C-alpha positions in Angstrom: -14.0 -1.1 -10.6 -12.0 -4.3 -10.5 -12.2 -6.8 -7.7 -9.5 -6.6 -4.9 -6.9 -9.3 -5.2 -7.0 -12.2 -2.8 -5.1 -12.0 0.4 -1.5 -13.3 0.1 1.1 -14.3 2.6 2.8 -10.9 2.6 2.7 -7.4 1.3 5.5 -7.8 -1.3 3.1 -8.4 -4.2 1.5 -5.0 -3.4 4.7 -2.9 -3.3 4.9 -0.8 -6.5 7.9 -1.0 -8.7 8.3 2.7 -8.8 9.6 4.4 -5.6 7.1 7.2 -5.5 5.0 8.3 -2.6 1.8 8.5 -4.6 2.4 4.9 -5.8 3.0 3.7 -2.2 -0.2 5.5 -1.0 -2.2 3.7 -3.7 -0.6 0.4 -2.9 -1.3 0.7 0.8 -5.0 1.5 0.1 -5.4 -1.8 -1.8 -3.0 -4.0 0.2 -4.4 -7.4 1.4 -1.0 -8.7 2.5 -1.9 -9.1 6.2 -5.0 -9.1 8.3 -4.8 -5.4 9.1 -7.0 -4.5 6.1 -9.9 -6.6 7.3 -11.3 -4.0 9.7 -9.7 -0.9 8.2 -11.6 1.8 6.6 -8.7 4.0 5.3 -5.0 4.2 5.1 -3.1 7.2 6.6 0.2 8.3 5.1 2.8 10.2 7.0 4.0 13.7 6.2 7.5 14.8 5.1 9.5 15.7 2.1 8.4 13.8 -1.0 11.9 13.6 -2.4 13.3 11.3 0.3 14.7 7.9 -0.5 12.0 5.4 0.5 13.9 2.1 0.8 
């Protein structure tokens, strides 16, 4: 297992290039872009159609 990246000044470096829900879930789990991760134990994704435009 590789070490987590150092915290940055924003989440942009953690946003995946591919606009897929699975990629976003993985990115959210490893994100260190803000202090929210410091006390978090898990990420929780919403529900809905997987084919929606994400951004």
